[in-house]
C-alpha positions as CSV (number, residue, x, y, z in Angstrom):
1,M,-23.2,-14.0,37.0
2,E,-25.8,-12.1,35.0
3,F,-27.5,-13.2,31.8
4,D,-28.9,-11.2,28.9
5,D,-31.6,-13.8,27.8
6,S,-35.1,-12.6,27.0
7,V,-38.1,-14.1,28.7
8,L,-41.8,-14.1,27.7
9,I,-44.2,-14.8,30.6
10,C,-47.6,-15.6,29.1
11,D,-49.7,-16.0,32.2
12,E,-50.2,-14.3,35.6
13,V,-47.5,-15.5,38.0
14,D,-46.3,-14.5,41.4
15,P,-44.1,-11.3,41.3
16,V,-41.2,-13.2,42.9
17,L,-40.5,-14.9,39.5
18,N,-40.0,-11.5,37.8
19,K,-37.7,-10.4,40.6
20,I,-35.5,-13.5,40.4
21,L,-35.2,-13.3,36.7
22,Q,-34.6,-9.5,36.6
23,D,-32.1,-9.7,39.5
24,N,-30.0,-12.1,37.3
25,G,-30.1,-9.7,34.3
26,L,-32.8,-11.4,32.2
27,K,-35.0,-9.1,30.1
28,V,-38.6,-10.0,31.1
29,S,-41.7,-9.3,28.9
30,Y,-44.7,-9.9,31.2
31,E,-47.8,-10.4,29.1
32,P,-50.4,-12.3,31.2
33,K,-53.2,-11.7,28.7
34,I,-51.3,-12.5,25.5
35,T,-53.4,-14.3,22.9
36,P,-52.3,-17.4,21.0
37,E,-52.0,-15.4,17.8
38,Q,-49.7,-12.9,19.5
39,I,-47.6,-15.8,20.9
40,K,-47.1,-17.2,17.4
41,E,-45.9,-13.8,16.2
42,K,-43.6,-13.0,19.2
43,I,-42.2,-16.3,20.4
44,S,-39.3,-16.2,17.9
45,N,-37.9,-13.3,19.8
46,F,-37.5,-15.0,23.2
47,N,-35.0,-17.4,24.7
48,I,-37.3,-18.5,27.5
49,V,-41.1,-18.9,27.6
50,I,-43.0,-19.3,30.8
51,V,-46.7,-20.4,31.1
52,R,-49.1,-21.5,33.8
53,S,-52.4,-23.1,33.0
54,R,-54.2,-20.5,30.9
55,T,-51.8,-20.8,27.9
56,T,-51.2,-23.8,25.7
57,L,-48.0,-23.9,23.7
58,T,-48.9,-25.8,20.5
59,K,-46.7,-27.4,17.9
60,E,-47.2,-24.4,15.6
61,M,-46.1,-22.0,18.3
62,I,-43.1,-24.0,19.3
63,Q,-42.0,-24.4,15.7
64,N,-41.6,-20.6,15.5
65,A,-39.5,-20.6,18.7
66,D,-36.1,-20.5,16.9
67,K,-34.2,-18.8,19.8
68,C,-35.9,-20.7,22.6
69,K,-33.8,-22.7,25.1
70,I,-36.3,-23.3,27.9
71,I,-40.0,-23.6,28.3
72,A,-41.2,-23.5,31.9
73,R,-44.6,-24.3,33.4
74,V,-45.3,-22.7,36.8
75,G,-47.3,-25.7,37.9
76,V,-47.4,-29.5,38.0
77,G,-48.5,-30.9,34.7
78,L,-47.1,-30.4,31.2
79,D,-50.1,-31.3,29.1
80,N,-50.4,-27.7,27.9
81,V,-47.0,-27.9,26.3
82,D,-46.3,-29.9,23.1
83,Q,-43.3,-31.7,24.5
84,V,-42.6,-33.6,21.2
85,A,-42.3,-30.3,19.3
86,A,-40.1,-28.9,22.1
87,K,-37.8,-31.9,21.9
88,E,-37.5,-31.5,18.1
89,K,-36.4,-28.0,18.6
90,N,-34.0,-29.0,21.4
91,I,-35.9,-26.9,23.9
92,R,-35.7,-28.0,27.6
93,V,-39.1,-28.2,29.3
94,I,-39.4,-27.9,33.0
95,N,-42.1,-27.5,35.6
96,A,-42.6,-26.9,39.4
97,A,-44.0,-30.3,40.4
98,E,-43.1,-29.6,44.0
99,G,-44.9,-26.3,44.3
100,A,-48.5,-27.5,44.5
101,M,-47.9,-30.6,46.6
102,N,-49.4,-29.3,49.8
103,A,-52.1,-27.1,48.3
104,V,-53.6,-29.9,46.3
105,A,-53.4,-32.5,49.1
106,E,-55.1,-30.1,51.5
107,L,-57.9,-29.5,48.9
108,V,-58.5,-33.2,48.6
109,L,-58.6,-33.5,52.4
110,G,-61.2,-30.7,52.5
111,F,-63.2,-32.5,49.8
112,M,-63.2,-35.7,51.9
113,L,-64.3,-33.8,55.0
114,S,-67.1,-32.0,53.1
115,L,-68.3,-35.2,51.4
116,A,-68.3,-37.1,54.7
117,R,-70.3,-34.4,56.6
118,Q,-72.3,-33.1,53.5
119,T,-71.3,-29.5,54.4
120,A,-71.6,-28.2,50.9
121,R,-75.1,-29.6,50.6
122,G,-76.0,-28.1,54.0
123,D,-74.7,-24.7,52.9
124,R,-76.7,-24.7,49.7
125,A,-79.8,-25.8,51.5
126,I,-79.7,-22.9,54.0
127,R,-79.2,-20.4,51.3
128,N,-82.3,-21.8,49.6
129,G,-84.3,-21.6,52.8
130,Q,-84.1,-25.3,53.8
131,W,-83.0,-26.7,57.2
132,L,-81.8,-30.3,56.6
133,K,-80.6,-31.1,60.1
134,N,-82.2,-34.5,60.2
135,E,-81.2,-35.5,56.7
136,L,-77.5,-34.7,56.8
137,K,-76.2,-37.5,59.0
138,G,-72.6,-37.8,58.0
139,T,-69.7,-40.2,58.6
140,E,-66.2,-39.8,60.0
141,L,-62.9,-40.2,58.1
142,R,-61.3,-42.1,61.0
143,G,-61.0,-45.8,60.1
144,K,-62.1,-45.3,56.5
145,Y,-60.0,-46.6,53.5
146,L,-58.5,-44.0,51.2
147,G,-57.3,-45.3,47.8
148,I,-54.6,-43.1,46.3
149,I,-54.0,-43.6,42.6
150,G,-50.6,-42.2,41.8
151,L,-48.1,-41.9,44.6
152,G,-46.0,-38.9,43.5
153,N,-45.4,-35.8,45.5
154,I,-49.1,-34.9,45.9
155,G,-50.2,-38.5,46.5
156,K,-47.6,-39.0,49.2
157,R,-48.5,-35.7,50.9
158,L,-52.2,-36.7,50.9
159,G,-51.3,-40.0,52.4
160,R,-49.5,-38.4,55.3
161,L,-52.4,-36.0,56.0
162,A,-54.9,-38.8,55.9
163,R,-52.8,-41.1,58.1
164,A,-52.8,-38.3,60.7
165,L,-56.6,-38.7,60.7
166,N,-56.2,-42.4,61.3
167,M,-57.4,-43.4,57.8
168,N,-56.2,-46.6,56.2
169,I,-54.2,-45.9,53.0
170,I,-54.3,-48.1,49.9
171,G,-51.9,-47.2,47.0
172,Y,-51.6,-48.0,43.3
173,D,-49.1,-46.7,40.8
174,V,-47.6,-47.9,37.6
175,I,-44.1,-47.1,38.9
176,P,-42.5,-48.5,42.1
177,I,-43.9,-47.0,45.3
178,D,-41.4,-45.4,47.7
179,E,-40.8,-48.2,50.3
180,E,-40.0,-45.7,53.1
181,F,-43.2,-43.8,52.5
182,A,-45.2,-47.0,52.4
183,K,-43.8,-48.0,55.8
184,E,-44.3,-44.6,57.3
185,V,-48.1,-44.5,56.6
186,G,-48.7,-48.2,56.7
187,L,-49.6,-48.2,53.0
188,M,-51.3,-51.3,51.6
189,K,-50.2,-51.7,47.9
190,A,-52.8,-53.0,45.5
191,D,-53.7,-53.3,41.9
192,L,-56.2,-50.8,40.6
193,D,-59.2,-53.1,40.8
194,T,-58.5,-54.1,44.3
195,L,-58.0,-50.5,45.3
196,L,-61.3,-49.5,43.8
197,Q,-63.2,-52.4,45.4
198,S,-61.8,-51.7,48.8
199,S,-61.8,-47.9,49.2
200,D,-64.3,-45.6,50.8
201,Y,-62.6,-42.6,49.1
202,V,-60.6,-42.7,45.9
203,S,-58.3,-39.8,45.1
204,I,-56.6,-39.6,41.7
205,H,-53.2,-38.1,41.1
206,V,-52.0,-39.1,37.6
207,P,-51.1,-37.2,34.4
208,L,-53.5,-37.3,31.4
209,L,-52.0,-39.7,28.9
210,D,-53.4,-42.1,26.4
211,S,-53.1,-44.8,29.0
212,T,-55.0,-42.8,31.7
213,Y,-57.7,-41.3,29.6
214,H,-61.0,-42.5,31.2
215,L,-59.0,-44.6,33.6
216,I,-62.0,-44.4,35.8
217,N,-64.9,-45.5,33.6
218,A,-68.2,-47.2,33.9
219,Q,-66.6,-50.6,34.3
220,K,-64.2,-49.4,37.0
221,I,-67.0,-47.5,38.9
222,S,-69.2,-50.7,38.8
223,I,-66.8,-52.6,41.1
224,M,-66.6,-49.8,43.7
225,K,-68.7,-49.7,46.9
226,K,-72.0,-48.0,46.4
227,T,-71.1,-45.6,49.3
228,A,-67.6,-44.8,47.9
229,K,-66.6,-41.3,46.7
230,I,-64.3,-40.3,43.9
231,I,-62.1,-37.2,44.1
232,N,-60.3,-35.9,41.0
233,T,-57.8,-33.1,41.2
234,S,-55.5,-34.4,38.5
235,R,-56.8,-33.9,35.0
236,G,-60.4,-34.0,33.7
237,G,-60.1,-36.7,31.1
238,V,-58.9,-39.2,33.6
239,V,-62.6,-39.7,34.8
240,D,-65.4,-40.5,32.4
241,E,-67.8,-37.8,33.6
242,D,-70.9,-39.3,31.9
243,A,-70.3,-42.6,33.6
244,L,-69.7,-40.8,36.9
245,Y,-72.9,-38.9,36.5
246,E,-75.0,-42.0,35.8
247,A,-73.5,-44.0,38.7
248,I,-74.2,-41.2,41.3
249,K,-77.6,-40.4,39.9
250,S,-78.6,-44.1,40.1
251,G,-77.3,-44.6,43.6
252,N,-74.5,-46.9,42.6
253,L,-71.8,-44.5,43.9
254,G,-71.8,-42.3,47.0
255,G,-70.6,-39.0,45.5
256,A,-67.7,-37.2,44.0
257,A,-65.6,-34.0,44.2
258,L,-64.0,-32.7,41.0
259,D,-61.6,-29.8,40.6
260,V,-60.8,-30.6,37.0
261,F,-63.1,-31.4,34.0
262,E,-62.9,-32.7,30.5
263,K,-64.2,-29.4,29.3
264,E,-63.1,-26.2,31.1
265,P,-64.7,-23.9,32.1
266,A,-67.2,-26.4,33.3
267,V,-70.1,-24.0,33.5
268,G,-73.3,-26.0,32.8
269,N,-71.8,-29.4,33.6
270,K,-74.6,-31.8,34.4
271,L,-72.8,-33.1,37.5
272,A,-73.9,-29.8,39.2
273,E,-77.5,-31.3,39.2
274,L,-76.5,-33.8,41.9
275,D,-76.6,-33.0,45.6
276,N,-73.7,-35.3,46.6
277,V,-71.2,-33.7,44.2
278,I,-68.8,-30.9,44.9
279,L,-67.4,-28.9,41.9
280,T,-64.6,-26.3,42.0
281,P,-63.0,-24.3,39.2
282,H,-59.6,-25.9,38.9
283,I,-58.2,-24.3,42.1
284,G,-55.9,-27.1,43.3
285,S,-52.8,-25.0,43.3
286,Q,-54.6,-21.7,43.8
287,T,-53.1,-20.7,47.2
288,K,-50.8,-17.8,47.8
289,E,-48.2,-20.1,49.3
290,A,-48.3,-22.6,46.3
291,Q,-48.1,-19.9,43.7
292,S,-45.2,-18.2,45.5
293,L,-43.4,-21.5,45.9
294,A,-43.9,-22.6,42.3
295,A,-42.6,-19.2,41.0
296,N,-39.5,-19.5,43.2
297,I,-38.9,-23.0,42.0
298,I,-39.2,-22.1,38.4
299,G,-37.0,-19.0,38.8
300,E,-34.3,-20.9,40.5
301,K,-34.4,-23.8,38.0
302,I,-34.1,-21.4,35.1
303,I,-31.0,-19.7,36.6
304,Q,-29.4,-23.0,37.5
305,I,-30.0,-24.2,33.9
306,L,-28.4,-21.1,32.5
307,R,-25.4,-21.5,34.8
308,G,-25.1,-25.1,33.7
309,V,-25.7,-26.5,37.2
310,I,-28.7,-28.7,36.2
C-alpha cells in the first residue's frame, strides 16, 4: 500500500527515514535548515511534520497545521512540541523513545568513568603543559552506589551496564518500577531523599515538567555526600545550575557531568570554571547507531499509523 501524504522534515535526520517514507509513496520535503518563520508559512501544506531537537513546534505553528495528522520527533523527549496545541488540532504526536536508549546510557557510563578517574581534567592539564600524576588519584566504580532517577528505557539500560561493573543500583521513579528489572540488577527502591543521601553517583532520566523543574536544587544537593557526583543527560531545567555550581565550588559536592543545560548553547556557562565538571554539547543521542535506529523507528511508526495498525 502506498500513500500520497506530504511530509515536512525540519531537521537533519538519517537518510533511512527519507527512504522509508519515499518507498511508501509519501512526498518528502527535506528542509533541515528551515526557519521558524518559514515553518509558520509552509506547515499548512503538510500532512506530517518531523523534527529532531533543533526545531520547536510552537502553538502558533501548530495552529496553522490544518492538514496535519502526525507530528513526529526523531528523539526521546517531546518538550519541543506544544502537545496541547497538537491535541486541540487532533494531531497525533509520536517520538522514538527507544532509539537513544543505549547511546545515552553509554554516555552516562563514560561520564562516571571519567569523573572517577579524572581523565578530562588530566587531558586538559597536559594540553596546558601540566603533569598532574600525583594529584589525580581516582576511585573505582566497583562497589559504588549509583542512584538512577527515572527508570524508563534509558534508566534501565544504564542500570544493566552499571550492574555489569558490580555497582550497587538504587532507583526512584514516580511510576511503578519494573519488578523483573529490579530483580535482575538487584535494584534497591528508595524515595528521592534516600537515594540522594545514599548514592555516590546520581544519574537523572526524567522529562522536564513543572514537577521536575529544579528537581535537584540547593536543598536536595545539601543532603548528598560531599564526594557524590551528579550526571544529567535528561533536560537542563531539571538541575538548578546555580545551586550545583555553588555546591561544587564550595567543596560540598564532588563533581558533575552535564550534557544538557537550562540555556543552550551553553557557551560561557560558569560551570566550565570548575575542574571536576564535565560539559558536553547535548550529544546524548549523537551516535550513528542511535540516529539510524531513531529514524527507522519513526519511519515505521508513521507507516503503521497510516495503515491503521497502531
